[in-house]
C-alpha positions as CSV (number, residue, x, y, z in Angstrom):
1,M,135.0,41.7,-145.9
2,V,137.4,40.2,-148.5
3,G,140.6,39.1,-146.6
4,G,142.8,36.3,-145.9
5,A,140.0,34.5,-144.1
6,Y,137.3,34.9,-146.9
7,I,140.0,33.9,-149.6
8,L,141.6,31.0,-147.8
9,G,138.3,29.6,-146.4
10,T,136.5,29.7,-149.8
11,A,139.5,27.8,-151.2
12,E,139.7,25.4,-148.5
13,A,135.8,24.8,-148.5
14,V,135.6,24.4,-152.0
15,G,138.7,21.9,-152.2
16,R,137.6,19.8,-149.3
17,D,133.7,19.9,-149.0
18,G,132.5,21.2,-152.2
19,I,130.7,24.0,-153.6
20,I,127.8,23.6,-151.6
21,W,129.5,24.1,-148.2
22,T,130.8,27.2,-149.4
23,V,128.0,29.2,-147.6
24,V,130.3,31.7,-145.5
25,P,131.0,34.3,-148.2
26,I,127.5,33.9,-149.8
27,C,125.4,34.3,-146.5
28,Y,127.8,37.2,-145.2
29,N,127.1,39.1,-148.4
30,I,123.2,38.7,-147.7
31,G,123.7,39.9,-144.3
32,M,125.5,43.0,-145.4
33,L,122.6,43.8,-147.7
34,V,120.1,42.9,-145.1
35,A,122.1,45.6,-142.8
36,A,122.1,48.1,-145.6
37,F,118.3,48.0,-146.6
38,C,116.8,47.2,-143.3
39,V,119.1,48.2,-140.3
40,A,120.8,51.1,-141.7
41,P,118.0,53.4,-142.1
42,K,117.0,53.0,-138.3
43,M,120.6,53.6,-137.5
44,R,120.8,56.8,-139.6
45,V,117.3,57.9,-138.2
46,G,118.0,57.5,-134.7
47,G,121.3,59.1,-134.9
48,Y,123.2,56.3,-133.4
49,T,126.9,56.2,-133.6
50,T,127.6,52.5,-132.8
51,I,125.6,49.1,-133.4
52,F,125.2,49.1,-129.7
53,D,123.3,52.3,-129.3
54,P,119.6,51.1,-130.3
55,L,120.2,47.8,-128.0
56,Q,121.2,50.0,-125.2
57,N,118.4,52.4,-125.7
58,K,116.0,49.5,-125.3
59,Y,117.5,47.4,-122.9
60,G,119.5,49.8,-120.7
61,K,123.2,50.8,-119.9
62,R,123.9,47.4,-118.4
63,M,123.2,45.7,-121.5
64,G,125.6,48.3,-123.5
65,A,128.3,47.9,-120.8
66,F,128.0,44.1,-121.4
67,L,128.0,44.0,-125.3
68,F,131.0,46.7,-125.2
69,V,133.1,44.2,-122.9
70,N,132.2,41.3,-125.3
71,E,133.2,43.4,-128.2
72,L,136.4,44.7,-126.6
73,L,137.6,40.9,-125.7
74,A,136.6,39.5,-129.1
75,S,138.6,42.5,-130.6
76,V,141.6,42.1,-128.5
77,F,142.0,38.3,-129.2
78,L,141.3,38.7,-132.8
79,E,143.9,41.2,-133.4
80,A,146.4,39.0,-131.7
81,A,145.6,36.4,-133.8
82,I,145.9,38.4,-136.7
83,L,149.4,39.9,-135.6
84,G,150.2,36.6,-134.5
85,A,149.7,35.0,-138.0
86,L,151.5,37.9,-139.4
87,G,154.6,37.5,-137.1
88,S,154.7,33.6,-138.2
89,S,154.4,34.5,-141.8
90,L,157.5,37.0,-141.4
91,V,159.4,34.4,-139.4
92,S,159.2,31.7,-142.2
93,I,159.7,34.0,-145.4
94,I,162.4,36.5,-143.9
95,E,163.4,34.7,-140.6
96,V,163.1,37.6,-138.4
97,N,162.5,37.5,-134.7
98,F,158.9,36.6,-134.0
99,E,158.5,39.2,-131.3
100,F,160.3,42.0,-133.5
101,A,157.7,41.3,-136.4
102,V,154.8,41.6,-134.5
103,V,155.8,44.7,-132.5
104,V,156.6,46.4,-135.7
105,S,153.5,45.3,-137.4
106,A,151.5,46.7,-134.6
107,S,153.3,50.0,-134.3
108,V,153.0,50.6,-138.0
109,A,149.2,50.0,-137.7
110,V,148.8,52.2,-134.6
111,T,151.0,55.1,-136.3
112,Y,149.4,55.4,-139.3
113,T,145.8,55.2,-137.7
114,F,146.8,58.1,-135.2
115,I,148.2,60.4,-138.0
116,G,145.4,59.7,-140.7
117,G,142.5,58.7,-138.6
118,L,139.5,57.2,-140.6
119,Y,140.9,58.1,-144.0
120,S,144.1,56.3,-143.2
121,V,141.9,53.1,-142.5
122,S,139.8,53.6,-145.5
123,Y,142.9,54.2,-147.8
124,T,144.8,51.2,-146.6
125,D,141.2,49.4,-147.3
126,I,141.3,50.6,-150.7
127,I,145.1,49.4,-151.1
128,Q,144.4,46.0,-149.6
129,I,141.6,45.2,-152.0
130,C,143.6,46.4,-154.9
131,F,146.6,43.9,-154.0
132,L,144.0,41.2,-153.3
133,T,142.3,41.4,-156.8
134,T,145.4,41.8,-158.6
135,G,147.2,38.8,-156.8
136,L,144.1,36.6,-157.4
137,I,144.0,37.5,-161.0
138,L,147.6,36.6,-161.2
139,V,147.5,33.5,-159.2
140,T,144.4,31.7,-160.3
141,P,145.7,30.9,-164.0
142,F,149.4,30.2,-162.5
143,V,147.6,27.6,-160.3
144,C,145.0,25.8,-162.5
145,L,147.8,25.7,-165.5
146,N,150.9,24.5,-163.2
147,D,152.4,21.3,-164.2
148,A,151.8,20.2,-160.4
149,V,148.2,20.3,-160.9
150,D,146.2,17.4,-162.9
151,L,142.8,18.7,-163.4
152,G,141.8,15.2,-164.6
153,L,142.0,14.2,-160.9
154,I,139.2,16.5,-159.6
155,R,136.7,14.3,-158.3
156,T,133.1,14.1,-160.0
157,D,131.4,15.2,-156.8
158,W,133.2,18.6,-156.6
159,T,129.6,20.4,-156.0
160,G,129.7,18.5,-152.6
161,T,127.0,16.6,-151.1
162,L,124.5,17.1,-148.2
163,P,123.5,14.1,-146.1
164,T,119.9,14.2,-144.7
165,N,121.2,14.2,-141.1
166,W,123.1,17.3,-141.9
167,I,120.4,19.4,-143.2
168,G,119.6,21.0,-139.8
169,H,123.2,21.9,-139.2
170,Y,123.3,23.4,-142.9
171,I,120.4,25.5,-142.1
172,D,121.8,26.6,-138.7
173,L,125.0,27.6,-140.3
174,I,123.2,29.8,-143.1
175,F,121.2,31.6,-140.3
176,V,124.4,32.2,-138.4
177,C,126.4,33.6,-141.2
178,I,123.6,36.0,-142.5
179,C,122.5,37.0,-138.7
180,G,126.4,37.4,-137.7
181,G,127.1,39.6,-141.0
182,I,124.0,42.0,-140.0
183,P,125.8,43.5,-137.0
184,W,129.4,43.6,-138.6
185,A,131.1,47.0,-137.5
186,G,132.7,47.1,-140.9
187,I,129.5,47.4,-142.5
188,H,128.1,50.1,-139.9
189,Q,131.2,52.3,-140.3
190,V,129.9,52.9,-143.9
191,V,126.5,53.2,-143.0
192,L,127.2,56.1,-140.6
193,A,130.1,57.7,-142.5
194,S,128.0,58.0,-145.8
195,K,126.3,61.2,-146.9
196,S,123.2,59.7,-147.5
197,L,120.8,56.5,-147.0
198,D,121.1,56.2,-151.0
199,V,124.7,56.2,-151.0
200,V,124.7,53.4,-148.6
201,R,122.4,51.3,-150.5
202,K,124.3,51.8,-153.8
203,A,127.7,50.9,-152.2
204,S,126.2,47.9,-150.5
205,L,125.0,46.5,-153.7
206,I,128.2,47.4,-155.8
207,S,130.2,45.8,-152.7
208,A,128.3,42.6,-152.6
209,A,128.4,42.2,-156.5
210,L,132.3,42.5,-156.3
211,C,132.6,40.2,-153.0
212,M,130.6,37.8,-154.9
213,C,133.1,38.0,-158.1
214,L,135.9,37.5,-155.9
215,I,134.6,34.0,-154.7
216,V,135.4,32.6,-158.0
217,P,139.1,32.7,-158.2
218,P,139.9,31.0,-154.9
219,S,137.2,28.5,-155.7
220,L,139.0,27.7,-158.7
221,V,142.1,27.5,-156.7
222,G,140.5,25.1,-154.2
223,L,139.4,22.9,-157.2
224,A,142.9,22.8,-158.4
225,G,144.3,21.9,-155.0
226,A,142.0,18.9,-154.8
227,A,143.7,17.5,-157.7
228,T,147.1,17.2,-156.3
229,G,146.4,14.2,-153.4
230,D,148.8,11.9,-155.0
231,R,151.9,14.2,-154.5
232,L,151.9,14.0,-150.9
233,H,154.5,11.2,-150.1
234,D,157.7,10.8,-147.7
235,V,156.8,13.9,-145.6
236,E,158.9,14.7,-142.5
237,V,157.4,16.8,-139.8
238,T,159.8,18.7,-137.3
239,V,159.6,21.2,-135.0
240,A,161.9,23.9,-133.4
241,E,162.4,26.3,-130.7
242,D,163.4,29.9,-131.5
243,D,166.9,29.1,-132.8
244,L,164.8,27.7,-136.0
245,D,167.0,24.4,-135.6
246,F,164.3,21.8,-137.1
247,N,166.1,18.9,-135.3
248,R,163.2,17.4,-133.3
249,L,161.3,14.9,-135.6
250,C,157.3,15.0,-134.7
251,G,156.3,12.4,-137.4
252,T,156.4,11.0,-140.9
253,F,153.8,9.9,-143.5
254,K,155.0,7.5,-146.2
255,G,152.0,7.9,-148.8
256,P,151.0,8.4,-151.5
257,G,147.9,10.8,-150.2
258,T,144.5,10.8,-151.8
259,D,142.4,13.6,-152.5
260,N,140.8,15.2,-149.3
261,Q,142.7,12.8,-146.9
262,L,142.9,13.8,-143.5
263,V,146.6,12.8,-142.2
264,V,147.2,13.1,-138.5
265,M,150.5,13.0,-136.8
266,E,151.3,12.7,-133.1
267,C,154.7,13.8,-131.8
268,P,156.4,12.1,-129.0
269,Q,155.7,12.8,-125.6
270,N,158.0,15.6,-124.3
271,T,158.3,17.3,-127.7
272,H,158.6,20.9,-127.0
273,G,159.0,23.5,-129.9
274,R,157.2,26.7,-131.4
275,Y,157.7,26.6,-135.1
276,V,156.6,23.6,-137.3
277,K,158.1,22.5,-140.7
278,L,156.6,20.1,-143.2
279,Q,159.3,18.6,-146.1
280,I,159.2,15.9,-148.6
281,V,162.5,14.5,-147.8
282,K,162.6,11.8,-150.8
283,G,162.2,12.2,-154.6
284,N,163.0,14.8,-157.3
285,N,160.7,17.7,-158.1
286,N,158.6,17.4,-155.4
287,I,155.8,19.7,-154.9
288,L,154.2,20.0,-151.4
289,S,150.5,21.1,-151.8
290,L,148.2,21.1,-148.7
291,C,144.6,22.4,-148.1
292,D,144.9,22.9,-144.5
293,V,147.3,22.5,-141.5
294,K,146.2,22.3,-138.0
295,V,149.0,22.2,-135.1
296,I,147.4,21.5,-131.8
297,G,149.9,21.8,-128.7
298,V,149.1,21.0,-124.9
């Protein structure tokens, strides 16, 4: 469960909206516990191999086929998005070709899965969580104590607010996350692979506790990020094609920015590009600290 979306999403939600709106990691952990204590016993007693089996037994093979197609499409697009994000990161860091980065990453994942099967997937998950935990422990004090962060700028309403007209949406979000976590495939892999139901429950309790602990570091990073708004100034946005020649100006922002400010830049018409670069072009000892960047192309 703990991955890039879990960590980055928590930091973004805390820094932008406050603690009260950081419901996704908490509610997904609740969903995991519900799955372990309420759904897992029926899964194991029924001898099911996938989460689709009980629904197919009750509603027929057509429902099973429908759910399979939906899951297949969701998995294909999800993996494409993950590989695309990984490829873009490698392009920015080591400047390799995007297609090459995606193909190599996918080939490595497919190869070790074919060779090691479920064991290789499990071991890579263990390695990932070890790296993530170590990284968060090292990064959090570095961010909070960095010269670029003025903790005195943290707004007083860091807990967030819940307007009365948003209560319905808030309740809906909670139930979506809890109910969405119950059928999560990763949970039922553990449910069906464990030796006994007792092991499932103990593993789920330990996992939920560890996942809740791992909310704290990204939350602190999000609060630190919310204290750097005034450092956003003289920003220039350029785009480039595959040649990485960022010579097409998309927009500028004079600033200085404010905490949680939303800055929108619209590129001139007929601006073509694949990669986007944000850069502070004036001043010395500049630090570019952004909570979230969204690029929308048409």
